[in-house]
C-alpha positions as CSV (number, residue, x, y, z in Angstrom):
1,M,-59.2,39.4,87.0
2,T,-55.7,40.4,86.0
3,E,-54.7,39.1,82.6
4,K,-51.6,37.0,82.3
5,P,-48.7,39.0,80.7
6,Q,-47.0,37.8,77.6
7,S,-43.8,39.3,78.8
8,L,-42.6,40.9,82.0
9,P,-40.6,44.1,81.9
10,I,-37.5,43.8,84.1
11,V,-35.5,46.9,85.0
12,F,-32.2,47.1,86.7
13,Y,-31.9,50.3,88.6
14,G,-28.7,49.3,90.4
15,A,-26.3,46.4,89.7
16,A,-23.5,47.0,92.1
17,G,-22.9,45.2,95.4
18,W,-21.5,46.4,98.7
19,F,-21.1,50.0,97.5
20,G,-21.7,52.0,94.4
21,N,-19.2,53.9,92.2
22,Q,-19.3,56.1,89.1
23,F,-20.4,53.0,87.1
24,G,-23.5,52.3,89.1
25,C,-25.6,52.1,92.2
26,T,-26.3,49.1,94.5
27,N,-28.9,46.4,93.8
28,C,-32.5,47.2,92.9
29,V,-34.5,45.3,90.3
30,G,-38.1,46.2,89.3
31,V,-40.6,43.8,87.7
32,F,-43.9,45.1,86.4
33,P,-46.5,42.4,86.0
34,N,-49.6,44.5,85.3
35,E,-51.0,48.0,85.6
36,T,-51.8,47.7,89.4
37,D,-48.7,45.9,90.8
38,A,-45.0,46.3,91.0
39,I,-42.3,44.1,92.5
40,L,-38.9,45.2,93.6
41,F,-36.1,42.8,94.4
42,D,-34.0,44.7,97.0
43,M,-33.9,48.5,97.3
44,G,-30.3,49.6,97.3
45,T,-29.1,53.1,96.2
46,G,-30.4,52.2,92.7
47,A,-33.9,53.0,94.1
48,G,-33.1,56.7,93.5
49,K,-33.3,56.0,89.7
50,I,-36.8,54.6,89.8
51,D,-39.3,56.7,87.8
52,K,-41.9,57.7,90.3
53,G,-44.7,57.1,87.8
54,N,-43.8,53.4,87.7
55,L,-44.8,52.9,91.4
56,R,-47.2,55.7,92.2
57,G,-50.7,54.3,93.1
58,K,-49.6,50.7,92.6
59,N,-49.5,47.8,95.1
60,L,-45.8,47.5,95.7
61,T,-44.2,44.2,96.9
62,L,-40.6,44.5,98.0
63,V,-38.5,41.4,98.4
64,L,-35.7,42.3,100.7
65,S,-33.0,39.6,100.4
66,H,-31.4,40.8,103.7
67,L,-30.6,43.9,105.6
68,H,-27.1,44.8,104.6
69,L,-27.4,48.5,103.8
70,D,-26.5,48.1,100.1
71,H,-29.8,46.2,99.8
72,C,-32.1,48.4,101.9
73,Y,-31.0,52.0,101.6
74,G,-34.0,52.8,99.4
75,L,-36.4,52.3,102.3
76,H,-35.6,55.8,103.3
77,I,-37.1,57.3,100.1
78,L,-40.2,55.2,99.9
79,P,-42.5,58.2,100.5
80,L,-41.2,59.7,97.3
81,F,-43.0,56.9,95.3
82,Q,-46.5,57.1,96.9
83,P,-47.5,53.5,96.3
84,A,-51.1,52.4,97.0
85,S,-49.7,49.9,99.5
86,L,-46.4,48.3,100.5
87,T,-45.8,44.7,101.4
88,I,-42.2,43.8,102.4
89,L,-41.0,40.1,102.4
90,I,-38.1,39.5,104.8
91,H,-36.4,36.5,106.3
92,E,-38.2,35.6,109.5
93,D,-35.1,36.1,111.7
94,L,-34.7,39.7,110.4
95,K,-38.3,40.9,110.8
96,P,-37.6,42.5,114.3
97,H,-34.5,44.3,112.9
98,L,-36.5,45.6,109.9
99,E,-39.2,46.9,112.2
100,T,-36.5,48.8,114.1
101,L,-35.0,50.2,111.0
102,F,-38.4,51.1,109.7
103,S,-39.0,53.5,112.6
104,F,-37.7,56.6,114.4
105,P,-35.0,57.8,114.3
106,F,-33.9,56.1,111.1
107,M,-36.8,56.9,108.9
108,R,-40.5,57.6,109.0
109,S,-42.2,54.6,110.7
110,G,-44.6,52.3,108.8
111,H,-47.5,53.7,110.8
112,A,-46.7,57.2,109.8
113,Q,-46.5,56.5,106.0
114,E,-49.3,57.7,103.8
115,F,-49.9,54.2,102.6
116,P,-50.5,50.9,104.4
117,V,-47.3,48.9,105.2
118,H,-47.3,45.2,105.9
119,I,-44.0,43.4,106.9
120,R,-44.3,39.7,106.2
121,A,-41.8,37.2,107.7
122,V,-40.9,34.4,105.3
123,R,-38.3,31.6,105.1
124,D,-39.2,28.6,102.9
125,S,-42.6,30.1,102.0
126,R,-45.1,30.8,99.3
127,V,-46.9,34.1,99.1
128,D,-49.9,34.3,96.8
129,C,-50.9,37.7,95.4
130,A,-53.6,38.7,92.9
131,G,-52.0,37.9,89.6
132,F,-48.7,36.5,90.8
133,D,-47.1,34.5,93.5
134,L,-43.6,34.4,95.2
135,K,-41.7,31.4,96.4
136,T,-39.0,32.2,98.9
137,R,-36.1,30.0,100.1
138,A,-33.5,30.6,102.8
139,L,-30.0,30.9,101.3
140,Q,-26.6,30.9,103.0
141,H,-24.7,34.2,103.7
142,N,-23.1,35.7,106.7
143,T,-26.6,36.9,107.8
144,P,-30.0,35.4,107.2
145,V,-30.9,35.9,103.6
146,I,-33.7,34.8,101.2
147,G,-33.9,34.2,97.4
148,A,-37.1,34.3,95.6
149,R,-38.9,33.1,92.5
150,L,-41.7,35.2,91.0
151,Q,-44.3,33.4,89.0
152,C,-46.7,35.5,86.9
153,G,-48.8,33.6,84.5
154,D,-46.5,31.3,82.5
155,V,-43.4,33.3,83.2
156,S,-41.0,33.0,86.2
157,V,-38.1,35.1,87.4
158,S,-35.7,33.9,90.1
159,Y,-33.5,36.3,92.1
160,C,-30.6,35.0,94.1
161,V,-27.8,37.2,95.5
162,D,-25.4,37.0,98.4
163,S,-25.2,33.3,99.0
164,V,-22.8,30.5,98.8
165,L,-23.7,27.5,96.6
166,C,-26.5,25.5,98.3
167,D,-29.4,23.3,97.5
168,N,-32.0,26.1,97.9
169,L,-30.2,28.3,95.5
170,L,-30.0,25.5,92.9
171,E,-33.7,24.9,93.4
172,L,-34.7,28.5,92.7
173,A,-32.2,28.8,89.8
174,R,-33.0,25.5,88.1
175,D,-36.7,26.0,87.2
176,C,-37.3,29.5,86.0
177,D,-37.4,31.5,82.7
178,V,-35.2,34.4,83.8
179,L,-32.4,33.9,86.4
180,I,-30.9,36.9,88.2
181,I,-27.8,35.8,89.9
182,E,-24.9,37.4,91.8
183,S,-21.5,37.8,90.1
184,G,-19.5,36.3,93.0
185,S,-15.7,36.5,93.3
186,R,-13.3,36.5,90.4
187,E,-11.0,34.3,92.4
188,E,-11.6,31.0,94.1
189,G,-11.0,31.0,97.8
190,K,-11.9,34.6,98.3
191,T,-15.6,34.2,98.9
192,K,-15.3,34.3,102.7
193,G,-18.1,31.7,103.0
194,A,-20.6,34.3,101.9
195,H,-20.6,34.4,98.1
196,L,-20.4,32.3,95.0
197,G,-17.0,31.6,93.6
198,L,-16.4,31.5,89.9
199,S,-16.7,27.7,89.8
200,D,-19.9,27.9,91.8
201,L,-21.4,30.4,89.4
202,R,-20.5,28.1,86.5
203,T,-22.2,25.2,88.3
204,V,-25.4,27.2,88.7
205,L,-25.4,28.3,85.0
206,R,-24.8,24.7,83.8
207,Q,-27.8,23.5,85.8
208,T,-30.3,26.2,85.2
209,R,-33.1,25.8,82.7
210,A,-33.6,29.5,82.4
211,R,-33.8,31.0,79.0
212,K,-32.1,34.1,80.1
213,V,-29.4,34.6,82.8
214,I,-28.6,38.1,84.1
215,V,-25.6,38.5,86.3
216,T,-25.7,41.3,88.8
217,H,-24.4,42.5,92.3
218,F,-20.9,43.4,91.1
219,S,-18.6,44.4,93.9
220,P,-16.6,47.5,92.7
221,V,-13.6,45.8,94.4
222,N,-13.7,42.8,92.0
223,Y,-15.5,44.6,89.1
224,P,-14.5,48.3,89.1
225,N,-15.8,49.1,85.6
226,L,-18.0,47.8,82.9
227,E,-15.0,46.2,81.1
228,S,-14.3,44.0,84.0
229,R,-17.9,42.8,84.0
230,E,-17.4,41.8,80.3
231,R,-14.3,39.8,81.2
232,L,-16.5,37.8,83.6
233,L,-18.8,37.1,80.7
234,S,-15.9,35.7,78.7
235,A,-14.9,33.5,81.8
236,L,-18.5,32.1,81.7
237,E,-18.4,31.2,78.1
238,G,-19.8,27.7,77.4
239,T,-21.9,27.5,80.5
240,H,-25.2,29.0,79.1
241,G,-26.5,30.2,75.8
242,E,-27.8,33.6,76.8
243,I,-26.0,35.6,79.6
244,K,-26.1,39.3,80.1
245,M,-24.1,41.4,82.5
246,A,-26.4,43.8,84.3
247,Y,-25.8,47.6,84.4
248,D,-27.9,50.5,85.7
249,G,-30.7,51.2,83.3
250,L,-30.7,47.7,81.6
251,T,-34.2,46.8,80.7
252,V,-35.0,43.3,79.5
253,G,-38.2,41.4,78.7
254,S,-38.9,37.9,80.0
255,P,-39.5,35.2,77.5
256,A,-43.0,35.5,76.0
257,M,-43.9,32.0,77.1
258,G,-42.7,29.6,79.8
259,R,-40.2,26.8,79.3
260,E,-40.9,24.3,76.6
């Protein structure tokens, strides 16, 4: 039986949204609960920065929030990592599209990989794995999208990007130890019904019970450099006690125990 971890290593391989620039790649977050499993939240261009040894021979679970290319580019380089197995969680409405993408002529098909591939359709679901489980909820974007909460032992990590403010986002964000949340727009009224506005992000941060909040998915249009991300941190002052701005290569540990 897998032991419960005292802390979960969380690695940000990419923290940009829409497209990358000289300051970073698009979204990809790794969580490593034990010696045999690995979880990735999205697989954007940041996947190219993953140390192959962190995934080789492990059971890999990939939570794809949706299929915009900044979140799924890394599918193309999956053979590089040689996992023992791959399970992909995807919104139920997007499964047929993922199956098309995961095939000729776009990439080597799942049947042709050197490891078993299982694509699992989810919406408001719970997925139980050996040593951890994942709760998914449909969020609201300009395409079907899911957020997820990873529960491993006493520690939970929620991942919510590319969504407007909605009840499911607040549910995932409220009860977790680590919240990974999108940066949203710097200006109100420019979210185009697909992202959090600054006031929405403040609402989420005031309601969460997370011990740590990590803001990610920075559009280079709104946040062209690391200094602009730090200005967002200043704008969020007073909403939460521990907020970090993500960047490529950031490694954090989850709280050693769950919420008090």
